[in-house]
C-alpha positions as CSV (number, residue, x, y, z in Angstrom):
1,X,-5.2,-21.7,10.5
2,X,-7.3,-23.3,8.0
3,X,-8.9,-21.0,5.2
4,X,-12.4,-20.7,5.4
5,X,-14.5,-22.2,2.8
6,X,-17.2,-20.0,1.1
7,X,-20.3,-21.1,0.2
8,X,-21.5,-20.2,-3.4
9,X,-23.4,-17.0,-2.2
10,X,-20.3,-15.6,-0.3
11,X,-18.2,-16.7,-3.6
12,X,-20.9,-14.5,-5.5
13,X,-20.8,-11.7,-2.9
14,X,-16.8,-11.7,-3.3
15,X,-17.0,-11.9,-7.0
16,X,-19.3,-8.9,-7.2
17,X,-17.2,-6.8,-4.7
18,X,-14.2,-7.5,-6.8
19,X,-15.9,-6.8,-10.1
20,X,-17.1,-3.3,-8.5
21,X,-13.6,-2.5,-7.1
22,X,-12.0,-3.4,-10.5
23,X,-14.3,-1.1,-12.5
24,X,-14.1,1.5,-9.9
25,X,-10.2,1.4,-10.4
26,X,-10.5,1.6,-14.1
27,X,-13.0,4.5,-13.9
28,X,-10.8,6.5,-11.3
29,X,-8.0,6.0,-13.6
30,X,-9.6,7.6,-16.5
31,X,-11.9,10.3,-14.8
32,X,-10.0,11.1,-11.4
33,X,-11.8,10.8,-8.2
34,X,-14.0,14.2,-8.1
35,X,-15.6,12.7,-11.2
36,X,-16.1,9.1,-10.5
37,X,-19.7,8.4,-9.9
38,X,-21.1,5.5,-8.3
39,X,-23.9,5.3,-10.7
40,X,-21.5,4.9,-13.8
41,X,-19.4,2.1,-11.7
42,X,-22.8,0.2,-11.2
43,X,-23.9,0.8,-14.9
44,X,-20.8,-0.6,-16.1
45,X,-20.9,-3.6,-13.7
46,X,-24.4,-4.2,-14.7
47,X,-25.6,-4.1,-10.8
48,X,-27.7,-1.8,-9.1
49,X,-26.6,1.1,-7.1
50,X,-28.2,-0.7,-4.0
51,X,-25.6,-3.4,-4.7
52,X,-22.8,-1.1,-4.7
53,X,-23.7,0.0,-1.2
54,X,-23.9,-3.8,0.0
55,X,-20.0,-3.6,-0.3
56,X,-18.9,0.1,0.0
57,X,-20.5,2.9,2.1
58,X,-19.3,5.6,-0.3
59,X,-16.8,6.3,-3.3
60,X,-14.3,6.8,-0.4
61,X,-14.4,3.1,0.6
62,X,-12.8,2.1,-2.7
63,X,-9.6,4.3,-1.8
64,X,-9.8,2.4,1.5
65,X,-9.9,-0.9,-0.2
66,X,-6.7,0.1,-2.3
67,X,-4.9,0.5,1.2
68,X,-6.5,-3.0,2.5
69,X,-5.2,-4.5,-0.5
70,X,-1.5,-3.0,0.1
71,X,-1.6,-4.3,3.6
72,X,-3.1,-7.8,2.2
73,X,-0.1,-7.8,-0.3
74,X,2.5,-7.2,2.8
75,X,1.0,-9.9,4.7
76,X,0.6,-12.5,1.8
77,X,3.5,-11.8,-0.5
78,X,6.1,-9.8,1.2
79,X,6.2,-10.9,4.8
80,X,7.4,-14.5,4.1
81,X,9.5,-13.5,1.0
82,X,11.9,-11.1,2.5
83,X,15.2,-13.2,2.4
84,X,17.9,-10.9,3.6
85,X,20.0,-11.6,6.9
86,X,21.0,-8.2,8.1
87,X,17.8,-6.3,9.4
88,X,18.8,-3.1,7.3
89,X,19.1,-5.0,4.2
90,X,15.6,-6.3,5.3
91,X,14.5,-2.9,5.4
92,X,15.6,-2.1,2.1
93,X,14.2,-5.4,0.6
94,X,10.7,-4.4,2.2
95,X,10.6,-1.0,0.3
96,X,11.6,-2.7,-2.8
97,X,8.5,-4.3,-2.5
98,X,7.0,-1.1,-1.5
99,X,8.1,0.3,-4.8
100,X,7.1,-2.6,-6.8
101,X,3.5,-2.6,-5.2
102,X,3.1,1.5,-6.0
103,X,4.1,0.6,-9.9
104,X,1.8,-2.3,-9.9
105,X,-1.1,0.0,-8.7
106,X,-0.1,2.4,-11.3
107,X,0.6,6.2,-11.7
108,X,-3.0,7.3,-12.2
109,X,-4.3,5.6,-9.1
110,X,-1.2,6.9,-7.1
111,X,-1.8,10.5,-8.2
112,X,-5.3,10.0,-7.1
113,X,-4.0,9.0,-3.6
114,X,-1.5,11.7,-3.0
115,X,-3.1,14.6,-1.9
116,X,-3.5,16.3,1.3
117,X,-7.0,15.1,2.1
118,X,-6.0,11.6,2.3
119,X,-5.9,10.8,5.8
120,X,-5.3,7.3,5.6
121,X,-1.4,7.5,5.2
122,X,-0.9,8.5,8.7
123,X,-3.3,5.9,10.2
124,X,-1.4,3.7,12.8
125,X,-1.6,0.1,13.0
126,X,-1.7,-1.1,9.4
127,X,-0.1,-4.3,8.8
128,X,2.4,-2.7,6.5
129,X,3.6,-0.5,9.4
130,X,3.7,-3.5,12.0
131,X,5.7,-5.6,9.8
132,X,8.4,-2.9,9.4
133,X,8.4,-2.2,12.9
134,X,9.1,-5.9,13.5
135,X,12.1,-5.7,11.2
136,X,13.4,-2.6,13.0
137,X,12.9,-4.1,16.4
138,X,15.1,-7.3,15.5
139,X,17.7,-5.2,14.0
140,X,17.5,-3.2,17.7
141,X,17.8,-6.6,19.3
142,X,20.7,-7.7,17.1
143,X,22.2,-4.4,17.6
144,X,22.4,-3.8,13.7
145,X,20.1,-0.8,14.2
146,X,20.1,2.4,16.9
147,X,18.0,2.1,19.8
148,X,18.0,6.0,20.5
149,X,14.5,5.9,18.5
150,X,11.7,3.5,18.8
151,X,10.5,1.3,15.9
152,X,7.4,3.3,15.4
153,X,9.5,6.5,15.1
154,X,12.1,4.8,12.9
155,X,9.1,3.3,10.8
156,X,7.4,6.9,10.3
157,X,10.5,8.5,9.4
158,X,11.4,5.8,6.8
159,X,7.6,6.1,5.3
160,X,7.8,10.0,5.4
161,X,10.9,9.3,2.8
162,X,9.1,6.6,0.9
163,X,6.2,8.7,0.4
164,X,8.2,11.2,-1.1
165,X,9.7,9.5,-3.3
166,X,6.2,8.3,-4.7
167,X,5.0,11.8,-4.5
168,X,8.1,12.7,-6.7
169,X,7.7,10.0,-9.3
170,X,3.6,11.2,-9.5
171,X,5.1,14.7,-10.0
172,X,7.4,13.3,-12.7
173,X,4.5,11.2,-14.5
174,X,6.3,8.1,-14.5
175,X,9.2,9.1,-16.2
176,X,11.6,7.0,-14.0
177,X,11.6,3.7,-12.7
178,X,10.2,3.9,-9.4
179,X,11.6,0.6,-8.1
180,X,14.9,1.7,-8.7
181,X,14.7,5.1,-7.2
182,X,13.2,3.6,-4.1
183,X,15.7,0.9,-3.7
184,X,18.6,3.9,-4.4
185,X,16.9,6.1,-1.8
186,X,16.6,3.9,0.7
187,X,19.7,2.3,0.6
188,X,21.7,5.8,1.2
189,X,18.9,6.7,3.9
190,X,19.1,3.5,6.0
191,X,22.7,4.1,6.9
192,X,21.5,6.9,9.4
193,X,19.8,4.5,11.6
194,X,22.7,1.8,11.3
195,X,24.8,1.3,14.7
196,X,28.5,2.3,14.1
């Protein structure tokens, strides 16, 4: 599929949206979600409040954009770069990328996302979940992963564990390597799904 060629107006709109997003993230890290004000975002970006609403419906849409970009990362960066042959190793590699992405987003943003009001985590049908389910199904078809659970159930199980690791990392204020912890934990956990 050929990439869409954007005209100058579309490129400017994309640039403005990215600028608003970047500034929102900077302010979110410094002030937290509750103190994040659309007026402050717009002032720092040098645009009107109305411009903000051309791209986002509310400040909550900034959080949604973080998840959209995470799914884009898994579609554009991760999907074609998982090199393992064995499906269990592919799952570990998948979560290595998950740890890397959380580290890239940063501890302050992750702390904002990890709260009980965040209803985006359990949403179904995100690309990240679909990719993991495909890996699990492939492993079931190759008789590497148990078939007593559906790919969706295994996916949910693994993501609950991975989110727990990220939450613990947030609780400990980034005092340990999230990537290493994610790898070590998932390497142990994945064995419960291995066909004996």
